[in-house]
N, C-alpha and C positions, 0 to 999 in steps of 0.2 A: 212756343207754348200755344196749345190749342185751347180756345175759350169754349168751355162747356156750359157756362152760365146762361140762363135764359135772358134773352134780349135781342136787340137788332144785330149785335155783333157776335152772336153765337156761331161758332164754327170757324171764326177767323183764327189765323195763326199769327202769333206775335213772336218776335225775336228780341231777346234781351242779351246784353253783354254782361257777363259776370267776371269781375276781375278778382283773381285769387290773390290772397295776401297772407302773410304769416300771422299766426295767432299772437295777439298781444299777451303780455304777462298776466293782465287782468282776466282775459278770456281763458288762458291756461288754468288759472286758479279756479275760475268758476266752473269750467266744464271738464277738468281733468284732476287737478290736485285735490280739491275739496271732495268731489264724488268718490275718488279712489280712497281718500283718507277715511271717509265715512264707511265705505264698503269694507275696508280692512277692519275697522272697529267692530262692525256687525259680524264679519266672518270670524274674527277671534272670539267674540262672545258666543257665537253658535258652537264653535268647536269646544270651547270651555264648558258650556252647559251640557252639551251632548256627551262629553267624556265623563262627566260626573253624575248626570241625571237622565241618562238615556233610557233607564228602566221605568221612568215615570212619564205619564202622558203630558204633564205640564212641561217637562224638560224637552220632550220631543217636539211639542208644538212651538215652543220658543225657538228651538234650533231651526225648525222649518221656516219660521217667520224671519229670523235673523239672516239665514242664508239667502232667502229670497230678496230681502232688502239689499244685501251685499251685491247680488247680481244686478238688481235694478239700478243701483247708484253707479256701479262700476261700468255698466253697459250703456249709460246714457250717452257718452261721447260717440259710441258706435251707432246708436240710433240716429244721432244728428249728422253723422258723416258717412261711414262706410256701410252701414246697415248689415254688417256681418253677424251681429248678435241680436238682431231684432226678434227672432223667434224666441230666444231665451229670455229676452227682456219682457216680452208680452206675457210669457208664462210666469215669470217671477212676480210681476205686478199682480197677476190674478191670485197667485199662491199667497201673497202678502195678506190679502183680504181674507182668504180661507183660513190661514194660520191664525190670524187675529180673532176670527170667529171661534176657532177651536180653543184658543187660549182664553177667550172670554168665558167659556163654559167650564173650564177646569182649574183656573188659577185666579186668585190665590186659594180658592176652595171650590171643589166640585159643586156645580149646581144640582139641585134636587132633580130637575127634569133630565139632566144629563145622566145622573146615576140611574134613573129609571129607564131612560132610552139612550144607551151609549152610542147608538148609530147616528145620533144628531150631529156629533162632531164631524161626521163625514159630509154633512150637507154643504158646508162651505167649499170643500174640495171638489165636489160634483159641479157646483156652480162655476168655480174657477176653471175646471176642465172644459165646460161648455163654452164659456166666454173665450177661452184660448182657441178653441176650434173655430168659433165664429170669426175671430180676428185673423186667424191664419188664412181662412178662405177669402177674406177681403183684402189681404195685404198686397197682393200683386194682381188686383183686378184693374187692368189698364183701361178697360171700358169706362170705369168709374174711378178715376185717379184719386179722388178725395173721399171715397166711401170708407176707406180704412179708418179715417179720423173719426167718423161717426161711431164705428164699432168700438174704438178705443174709449169713447165717452162712457159706454156701459161698464167698461173695466174700471175707469176712474170712479164712477158712481158706486160700484160694488166695494171697492177698497175704501172709499171715504165713509160709506155707511158702516163697514166693518169696524173702522176706527171709532166711529160714534157709538157703535154697539159695545165695543170694548170699554170705552170710557164710561158708558152708562152702567154696565154691569159692575165695574169697579166702584163707581159712585154708590151703587145700591149696597154692595158689600160693606163699604165704609160705614154706612149709617145703619144697616139692618143686621149685620152678622153678629151672632152672640159671642163670637170668639174675639177676645182682645187682640190676639195675634193676627187674625185675619183682618180686623179693622185697621190695625197699624200698617199692615202690608198694603192693604187697599189704598190707604191714604198716601203712602209713599209712591206707589205705582201711579196713582191718579195725578199727582203733581208732576211726575216724570212724563206721563203721557201728554198732559196738557202743554207742558213746555216743549216737548219734542214734536207733537203732531198738530199743533194749533194752526200754523201757517199752511202746511201741506194738506191738511184736511179741508180747509177753506178753499184752497186752490183746486183740489180734486172735485169738490162739489160744484163750485162755481164754473169750472171749465167745461162742465157738461151743458152749460147754458150760454156762457160767454166765452169769447176767445181771449185768453189771458196768457201773458208771458210768465214763464217760471223762473224765479230768482233762486239760483243755487245757494246763495248765501243764507237767505231766509228759510229755504226749504230743507237744506241738507245739514247745516251746522248744528241746529238744535237737535237733530235726530241722534246725536252721539249720546245724549243723556239717557234716553230710554233703555238701551240694552244694558248699560251699566247698572242702573237702578233696578230694573226688572230682573236682570240676570242674577243680581245678588240676592234678591228676595226668592227667586226660584231655587237658587243654590242652597240657601239656608232659610229655616223658618224663624231665625232669630229676629226679635223685634228691633227695628231701627228706632232711635229716639227721635221720632218725627215731631213730637211736641217740642222737644228742645230745638230742633232745627228750625221749626216754624216760628217759635218764639224769638229766636235770635235773628231770624230774617226780618221779622216785624220790627224788632228793636233797632237794627241798623238801618233799615229803610226809613223808619221814623226819624232817627237821628240825622240821616242824610237830608230828608225833606226839611227838617227844622233848621239845619245848617244853611241850606240853600235859601230858605225863606228869611232867615236872619241876615244873610249876606245881602239879599235884595233890599230888605227894609233898611239895613245899615247904609247901603250905597245910596238909596233914594233919600234917606234922612240927611246924610252928610252933604249930598248934592243940594238939597233944598236949603239946608242951613247955610251953606257957603254962598248960595245965590242970594239969599235974603239978607245976610249980614255983610258979606264981603263983595257981593255982586260978582262972584266968580263961579264959573261952570266947572264942575269936577266930574270926569267920566267914571263909570263903574269899575273900569280896569285900572284906575289910578292906584299907584303903589301905596298911597296913604290909606285909601279905602281898604285895600287888601290886607295891609299890616294891621289896621284897626280890627278888621273882621277876625283875623287869626288870633289876635290878642284876646278879644272878647270870647271867642270860641274856646280858647285854652282855659279861660277862667270858669266858664259855665258848663263845659262839656261833661266833665266827670260827675258833678252833682246831678245834672239833667239825666245822664245815662243811668246813674244808680237809681234815681227816682222812677224813671221810665221802666227800668228793668224790674223793679219791685211791683209796679202795676201789672206789667205783662205776666210775670211769674205768678202773681196772685190769681190771674185768670187761667193760666195753663197748668200750674203745678200747685193746686190748692192743698193736696194731701201729702206732698213729698217732704215737706219739712217735718211733719209728724213721723213719717216713716224713717227719716234720717235720724231723728232723736232716738227712736226705738232701736235702730240698727246700732247706734253707739252704745246704748244700754246693753243690748244683746252681746256686743263684742266684749264688753267688760265682764259679763257673766261667763263667756266662753274661756276667758283667760284664767278664771278661778275654777271652772268645772273640770273634773278629772274623770268621773264615772260616766258610763254610757247613759245611764238613766237620768242623771242630772242634765246632761246635754239635751236629751230628747224632751225632758220636761220643760226646759227653758224655750226650746224651739216651738213646742206646741203652744205655750203661753203667748209668745209673741205673735204667732199666726192667728190664734184665736182672738186676742184682744184687738189686733189691727184690722182683720178682715172679716171676722165672724163667719167662717165657712160652716156649712152644714156637716161636713165630715173632714177629718184630718187623718190621713194615713201616711206614716213615715216608713218607707221600706229601706232596709239596710242589707248589705252583703254579708252572708254567712259563709266564711271560707271552708267550714267543715262540710257543708252540703252543697257548696258551689251554687247557692241560690240566693235570691233576694226575698227576705221575709218581712212581714209587717211587725212593727214594734208594739209593745204594750202601751196602753193609754194610762191615764191617771189612776184607774182602778186596778191596774196590773193585768188586765185582760188584753189579749191580742185584738187589734182593731179589725183584723181580717185573717181568715185561714188560707187565703190564696197565696200561692208561692210561685215565683217566677224564676225559671232557670236562667243562669247567667247568659246563655246564648239564645234565649227566646227573643221574639221580635221587639218587645217594648224595651228591655234593657239594651238591646243592640242598637236600637234607634237613639236612645238616650246617650249611649256611649259615643256613637258616631257624630251626633249633632251637638250635644252638650247645650241644649236650648230648651225652652219651655214648649210643651205640646198641649194644645187645646182640643178637646173632643166634645161632641154632643151626640144626641140620639141619631142625628142624620149624617153629620160629617165626621169622618175619622181619617187621619192621614194613611196613605197607602202602606207606609212602612210598618204600621202596627195594626193593619187590617185583620191579621190573623188573631189578634188579641181582643177582638171586639167583645166576645162573650165575657172574658174575665174583667175587662175594663168596665163593662156594664154592671157586673156584680159589685165592683168597688163603688160605683156611684160617683166617680170622680170626673170633673171637667177639665182640670188643669193639673199638669204634671211638671214639676220643677226638678231638674237634676241636681244631685249633690256630687260635684266633680271632685275626684281625688287625683293624686299625682300619677298613679300607675293604673288605676281602674276607676270605674264608676262606683262611688261609695253607696249610692242609693238614690232615692228621689222622694219628693213630697207630692202626694196626691190629694187634691182638694176638691170637695163637692161644691155645689152651688152656694152662693152667699145667702145667709138668712135674710138679708135685707132685700133680696131679689135683684140687686144691681149686678151688672156684669163686671168682670175684673178689668180695670183700666190698665193702661200701659204702665203707669207709675206703680200700680199694685204688683204687676208682674216683675218690674224692675226691682221693687223692694224684696219680693220673694227670691229673686235670683241672688241678690246680695246676701240675703239671709241664708240661703242655701250654701253659698260659697263659704261663709264663715262657719256654718254648722258642719260642713264637710271636713274642714280642717280639724275641728275639734273631735268629730267622730272618728276620723282616721287615726288621730293620736290615741284616742281611747281604745280603738280596736287593736292597735299595735300593742298597747299595754296588756289588754285581755289575752291576745294571742301569746304573748311572752309568758304570762302566768300559766296559761293552759299548757304550753310547751314544757315549762319547768315541772308541772305536776306529772305530765306524761313521762318525762325523762326520769323523774324520781321513781315512778312506778316500775318502769323498765329496769332501772338499776336495782330495785329491791327484788324483782323477779330474777335477775341475773345472779345476784348474790345468794338468794335463797336456793336456787337450783344447784349452785356450786357446792353448797355445804349439806344439802339434803339428799339422802340416798334412798329413803323409803318411797316407794312408788305412790302410795296414797297421800303422804305428806306433800309431795310435789304437786299433786293435783289440787289439793286444798289451797296451797300457796298461789298457784296460778289463778284460781277463781277469785280469791280474795283481792289480789292486786288488780285484776281486770275490772271488777265491779267498782273500784275506786275511781277509775277514769272513764269508764263507759257505763252508763246506766243500764241496768238489766235485771229482770226478775227470774229468768230461766237461763240455764247454761247446760251444755252437753259437751263432753269430751268423748268422741267416738273413735274407736280403733278398728282396724281391718286385719283379720287373720288371713293372710295371703294363701297359706297352704290349705286352711280349712274353708276358704272362700266364703267367709261370713263376716258380718259387722256386729259389733257389740258396744254398748256404752260402758266405758271405764269409769265415768264420773257423770252423775245425773242430778241436776238441781231443778226443781220445779217450784215456782212461786216462792223463791228464796229459802227453800227447804230441800236438803239432800235426801234422796230416796234411794237407799242402797239396794232395795229389792229389784230395781230396774237396771241394775248394773250387772255386767258380765253375762248377759243373756243374749244369745244370737238373735239378730233382727231378721225379720222376713224381708224379702226384696220389696223395694218401693214403699217403705214405711217410715222413712226419715229423710229429710233434706240433706243431712250430713252424708248419706250414702252418695248423693249426687255430687257433693263437693269432693269427696274422695275419688270417685270415678273420673270426674273431669279434671281433677287436680287444679281447680280454679276456684277462687272465692265467689260467693253468691251473696248479694245484698238485696233484700226484699223489704219493701215498706208495708206490704200486706202479706202476712205469712200464709193465710189460707189461699189467697189467689196464686201465690207462687207455687204452692203445693199442687193446685189444680193445673197450672201451666206445665209443670214437670211430671205430672202423672203420679204424684206421691200421695198416699193416704195420710191425712194429717194425724199425727200421733196424739196431739193435745189440742185443746181449744182455748180461745181467749188471748192468743198471741197476736201482736200487730207487727211491729218492726222486728226484723230478724236478719242476722248476718252470720255466715259461717266461713271459715278459712281452713285450708288444708294444713296438716302438720307435715312439713317437708323436711326430709333429711337427705341432703344431696339431691339426687335424681329420683328418690323414692318418696312416696307419700304413705305414711303409716296410719293416718287417721285424719280427723277434723275436729276443730274447736268452734263451737257456736255459742251465741248469746242472743237473747230475745227479750222483748219488753212487753208487758201487759198494759202499758200506759199508751193510749192512742195519740197523745201529743208528742211522744218521743219518735224521732225520725233519725235513723242512723245515716251517716254520711260516708263518702268515700275516704275521707281522712280518718274517720274512726275505723273503717274497714282496714286501712293500711296499718293503723296502730294495733288492731287485733292480730293482724298477720305478723307483726313484729313480735308480739307476745307469743304467738303460736310457734314461730321459728325457734325461739328460745326454749319453749316448752317441749318441742319435738326432740331437741338434743337431750334434755333432761330425762324425758321418757325413755329414749333409746338407751341412755346410760344406765338408768335403773333396771330396765329389762335385761340389759346385757349382764349386769351383775348377777341377777337371778339365774340367767341362762348359763353363766360361767360356772356357777356352783353345781347346777344340775348336769352340765356337760362333763364336768370333772368326774362326777360319779359314774356317768355312762361310759366315759372313755376307759375308766379303770376296769369296768366290767367287760368292755370290748377287748381290752388288752388280754385279759384272762382267757376269754373265749378264743381269741386268735391263736394263742399258744396251744390251746387244745386242738385247733383245726390242723395245725402244721405238724402234729405228732403222728399222723397216720397217712398212708398212701393208698389205702384200699377205698375204692370209689363208693361202694355201698355204705360202708361205715361212715365215711366222710360226709356223704349226702345226708344221712340221718342226723349227724351232729350239726351240720349247717342249719337244717330246718328247726331243730329243737332250740338251738341258740338264738335264732331270729325271733321265734315266738317268745322266748324268755326275756330278751332284751326289751321288747316293746310291750310285754305283758298283754298278749292278744289271746283270743279264744282258739284260733286255728291258723294254720299256715300250710302252704304247698310249695314244693320245689319242682318247677317245670324245667325240662330239658328240651332244647330245640333239636329235632331230627334234621340233620344236615342234608339228607337226601330229599325229604318231602316238605320240610319246613313246618311240620306239625309240632304241636306242643304236647309233650308226654308227661303225665303225672309220675314223677320219679319218687318223691317222698311226700307224704301228707302227715300232718300232725293235727289232731283234733278228735272230736267225738265220732266222726264218720270217716276216719282216715283210711281204713282198709278197703272201703268201697270204691275208692277212686284210683288207687295205684295201678299203673299200666294203661289207663285210658288215655285217649288222644283227643286233642282239640284241633280243628282246622286252622291254618295260618290266619292271623289277624282276628281271631275270635275273642270277644270280650276285652276287658281291660288288660289282661295279660298279653293278648295279641297286640294291643295298642302300645304297650311298653316295648315289645320286641320291634315293632315297625318304627316307632319314633325314637327308640333308644333313650327314652326319657322316663323318669319315674312318673307313676300315675297315682294320684290321690283322689279318691271319690268317697266323700263322707255321707252321701245319700245315694246309694246305688239305685234305689227304686225310681228316683227322679231322672236318671240318666238313660238316654236312648241307646247307649252303647252296652248296657248291661244285658247279659245273657242269663236268664233265670233257669236255664235247663238243668244246670248242676244242682241248684237248690231244690228243684222239684224232684230230682233223682235221689238226693240224700236226705231231704227233709231239714237240712240246716238253713237257718235264716241269716243271710248276709246283709249287714247294714252299711259297713264301710270297708274299704279295701285300700291297701297300700301295696303297690307292685313295683319292684325295683329290678331292672334288667341286669343280668350278670354278663359283663363284657370283658373280653380278653383280646387285646390287639385289634380293636375296632370290629370285633366279631361277637355277636350276642350268642352265648352258649346256653342260656337259660334265664329263668325269672324266679325271684323270691317273692312270694305273695303272702302277706299276713292279713288276717281278717278279724275285724271287730275287737277293739280294745275292751278289756275286761271291765274297766271303770266307766265305759260308755262314752268317753270323750272322743272327739274327732281326731283323726290323724293330722299332725301339724308339720310345718316345714322342718322343725327340729327332728321329728320322727323320720322324716324323709332323709335328712342329712345323716342321721345316725345309721339307718338301715343301708343307705348308700355306701357309707364307709365300711360297714360290715360286709356288704355285698362285694365290695372290691377285694377285701381279704379272702372271703369265701371263694370268689371267682379264681383268684390266684392259686389258692389251695386246691380247688377242684381241678383246675387246669394242670397243675403240677402232678396231681395223682393220675389224671387222664394221660398226660404226656409220659409219665413213668410207665404206665401200662402199654401205651402205644410204642414206646421206645423198645421195650422188650420184644414186642411183636415185630416191629420194623427191623430190629437188629437181627432177629432170626431170619427174617425174609431176605435181608441184605446179604447175610452170610451165605445163605443158600444160593442167592443170585450170583454172588461172586464166585462161588464154587462152580456153578454151571458155566459162567463166562470164562473161567480159567480152562475148563475142559474144552470149550469151543475153541479158544485160542490155540490150545495144543493141537487139536485136529486141523485147524486152518494152517498152522505153521509147519505141520509135518509134510506138507506137499506144496510144491511151487507150481503145480498144474492149475491153470485157470479154471478149467471145466470142473475139476474136483472141488476146488475152493468154492465155486458158486453152488454146486450141489450140496456141500456141507452147510452153507449159509441157508439155503432154502429148507433143508431138512430140519435144522434147529428152529427156524422161524415158525414152521408149521407145528412143530412139537410144542413150543412154548406158548403159542397163541391159540392153540386148539382149532386153528383154521382147517378147513376140509380140503382146500386146494390152493395152489399157488404156483408162481413162475418167477424166474429171474433171468435177466438178459442184459447184454451190453447195449449201451446207447452209442450208435454210430451215425455217420452222416446220412446213410441210407435209411435208417430207422432203428428199431430195437431188435437185436438178434437174440432170440430166446436160447439160453444156454442150458436151462434145466427147468423142468415142470413136474408137478406131482399132483395127483388127485383129479385130474381132468380125464374125460373119456375121449371124446373127439371134438371138444369145443374149441381147442386151439391147434388142431392139426394143420390148419392153413399157415400158422406162423412157424411150423417146423421146417417149411420149405422156403419161405420168403420172410422178409423183414416185416415187423409190425410198425406201422406208420407212427412217427413221433407226434402226429396230430390226432391220434386215436383219443377219444374222450376219456378213456381210463388213465392214460399216461401223459397227456399233453401238459396239463397244469403242473404236476409234480416235476416234470423235466424242465419246463420253462421257468417256474418260480423257485425250484429247488427246495420245496417244502412238502411235507407229508400231506396226503389227502385221504380223508375218511368219508365213506359213502354208506349211508344207512337208508334202505328202502322199506316201504310198507308192503310192497308186492314185487315179485321178480320182474326184472326188466333186462332182456337179452341184449339190448343196445348199450347198456351201461356196465353189466357184469357178465363175465365169461361163464361162470359156474351155473349149471342148470339149477333153478330154484334158489339162486343166491340172493341174500338180502343184505349182507355186509361186505364191504370191500375196503382194504387198506393198501394204498400205493405209497411206497417209500423210496425216494431217490437215494442212491448210494453215491456220495460225493467225495471227491478227493481234490483238495486245493481249489475250492470254489468251482469245481467242474463236476457235472453229473456224468459218472462213468458207467453206471448201471442202474437198473430199476428193479425193485422187489415188489411183487404183487401178491396179496393174500386175500382169499375170499371164503365166506362162510354162509351157510344157509340159515344161521341164527341171527335174529335182529340184535343190534347193539352188542355184537360179539366181542369187540375189541375194547377192553377196559383201559383205564388210565395207566395202570401198572403194566399191562401188556404192551401198550404203545411205547412206554418208557423203555421196556426191555428190548423190543424190536428195534427201536431207534439206536440204543447202545450197541446191539448186535450188528446193525448196519454200519456203524462207525468202525467196529473191529473188522467187519468183512471188507470194508473199503480199503483198509490197509493191506489185508491179505491178498485181495484181488489185484491191487496196484502192484504189490510185490511180485505176484505171479506174472503179471503182464511185463513187468520190468525184466524178470528172469527170462522169459520167452524171447524178449527182444535182444537180450545179451547173447543168448544162445544163437540166435540167427545171425547176429553181427560177427560172432566168433567163427562160424562156418564160412561166412562170406570172406573173412580175412584169410582163412586157411586156403581157400580156393584161389584167392588173389595171389598169395605168396607162391603157391605151386606154379601158377601160370607165369608169373614173372621169372621164376628160376628157370623154367623150361625155355622161355623165350630168350633169355640172356645167354644161356649155355651154348646154343648153336652158333651165333656170330662170333663168340669168343674163341671157339675152336678153329674157325676159319682164319681169324686174325692171327692166332698163335702159329698156325701152320705156315702161312705166308711170311711171317716175320722170321721164322727159323730158316726158310729157304733163302731169304735175302741175306741173312747173316752168314750162311755157308758159301755165298758167292754163286748161287745157282743162276743168277741173272747177271753176273759180272762182279768184278772186284768191288770191295767195300772199303772205303777209307775210314779213317779213325772217327770222324764226326758222325758218319752214317752208322758206324758200329755202335756209337753211344746212343744214338736215337733208337736203334733197334733194341738195344739192351733195355732202354726205358720202356718200350712197348711191351717186351716180354715180362718185365717185373709188374707192370700194371695189370697185365692179363692174369698173372698168377694171383694178384690180390683180388681181382674180380672173381676168379674161380673159387677162391676161398670163401668169399661172401655168398656166392650162389650155393655152395655146398652147405654153408651154415643155414641158409634159408630152407634147403631141402631137409636138413636134419630137424629144424624147428617144426616143419610141417609133419614130419613123421612122428615127432614127439607128441604133438597135439592129436594126431590120428591114432597114436598107439602102435605104430609100425616100425619103430626104430630098433635095430638089432645091434647089440654091443658084442664085439669079438675080443676076447682076452687071450 
């Protein structure tokens, strides 16, 4: 060790021997077990508070402080030994002071200066950071080995002063805070802080001046109390019964002191008495002395404890006995009270007599509005108009904490900071919850006490007990009230259900629904609005204003955006408005009436369809409709919708029966004629008659151009329009053709699709139009249009359905007549075509020559198609060999000598694809057509068994020369020609094969005859012995040879005869 101290021995190096030894159990407890145990307690408290209160600045500050204490205590052993956690330990000690400074400003109540300057809470952390940097810089300064200890003193001083500051602010809040909650919390925290930090604060401050050893027993063990006490108060604002704890502490400490004093006096007295009387010395621990002391303590302890407790309670709980007696009286009243008003009256009396507050508000939960509303006072008037939603901050805080909340002009808990304005309007300082089993029943809000005193802890405890008893009674009363209300609602719904089941008249049903609704839902105005879907307008079927029905407002079409009921029907969703005029402004609706406040409307739903809306409104500003009432109105509306539909269906059925009878009669008349002109006139006159309209038109669709032709018109200007044409898609008639859907327009002037040209031409005024397309087999053949009902009413869905049914019958009748006419024409054409085709078949079958067959095919194709030129040729591997042509001059002379390439643009695609090709040009093109000035070309492959054997090409100088009928005939001609050409080809091949066979037979006969002659001659020479004698065996052999030669000769002669027969040269001699 190098001595750096000033003196004569400065700079000398000393050597010391340090003997390492195992930690004793005592040292392990002091430096390991106790610090780690304290660190775990603080760490657990930090995590606990942070998990539940991390959104509040007090919770975050406490978690920061507790975590730092946990690191500082657990890292102490490392600081003494390995130094591995020294950096963390230094920082944690600094942060302890900063966090305590932060906690002093915000807990148990935010300081006014901190609320004005929130950045002050960061001051401690800035100082801690600076101290940590200073200590880090000196930690390993080996030139000054002890300098780090001097910097640590600043850290100790800062932390000690922070503890004193925390204790001072807590002491200030205990005595000066107007909130009893804060005062009680401050008292509890102060006791915990003094007990926990007394020793360590003294050590931190004195160690900056003197060198002092730190005792972990005295320094660490008391620390366990602070996080538990402070953490609980941070976690909850509930009052601890500090007065009770303090009184009992004083009681038992006093009893202990009295017992010790009594024992001392008893021991001294017995010893002195024994020495004086018996001259005997008796020690204080003598069993006789101990037994006597216990006996005497047993006799006097209970009386002394009771007397002492009375004295102490008289000091600490002067008013609690009065409160308890009043609680007992209130409890007896609650057992007898049934009605809600009786319970609230008793509650107000007890609070007013006991505490004399300037204001008393009792808020209770209203399940209909899902809000907390103020209850009436003794005069029957509401104590406040302020309403709190069930999920607003104040009820949510009450429900979560279930504890009193104290507020003043400056301090207000963060959880209800958003309610500052409404709380100020209430003028309340203290809020006491009324806890229920499933929800918060409500709360009591009290103003300042008339005496000017603050609410003491026992006052708050009295109010809590009072609130709990009142909550039980209120919950019971609310259950009974809800049951009665439910029974009334169910009775009303049952009466509505019964009434609509036996009532068929539409107006009677509406009166019944209104009467039953107003029994369970207060209201002065009601509307039942229906929607005419086909007419696309709304109207009031039932109208009540200020409790009086106004029939003049019923069954009148409503202008757009003139009633909220229109929005309900359009959106198919209910609307609830507490301010009718404001809701109209929001939705862009012109208010139809004035003086309405709360309003609600529900749709009349029947399955997936909405037929209208039912609404009810109140002119009383105190009435506020709720979601529950909205659901009840919807239930009534659902039943009403079914009754309305049933009644309307009955009326509709009667009218429909009459219309169907008329339709049946007219249908029979339509099917009695097959003449198109007569039928068209009957169709239009019948349509106008069925719907009682002023005019009507039957349009036919021109299949070629798509134009709409005025076929038949009925009305004052009928003759002026017949035969005129409208471009495709023009007006509502064109819309009906394009969409294939009926079109109803009851105000044509307001529609952008209306074409007024026809009205200007005829002078007729069109107001409404119903157009129905005439469809046959997914094809629109025309449109029936009727104009302007004679009674001035709009066209409806029923009119559309009726005319659609008539249109279907008329379409079938018209199509039948048209098909009948076309059948006659087609039959004649088909007979003529079959006659021509039969003649062609005869000509093709009279000759089996290929060239003639192809010429006949070309001639008939040109004749029937009116083409001016054409050619036909075989398709071979080398190309197309032209077999016949007609109508060309010198355009195809080149193909008379050589093959036409199968890749030629004119024939490549038909040959390759096997399909006909039509070419229509706007101007002549020599590269595509052979005929000079040709504009149309048809190339048709002639196929046999999936193989193209020939190709037929026709050309014309006329555009679009080949019609569909022409193409059909030429195709059929090609099929017949393919058979004839194939037969001719087969016949030619058979002929060639037959000639080849004859030549082969003649050749074989000639070639076999010469060698047989030589064989026969030599065999005869051998048999006559020309070359020597012949034995019997040889003679047999020669005989066999001669017989076979004769047989072969006969065969050869037969072949020669066959050849002569085929050649026609055989002569027969008889």
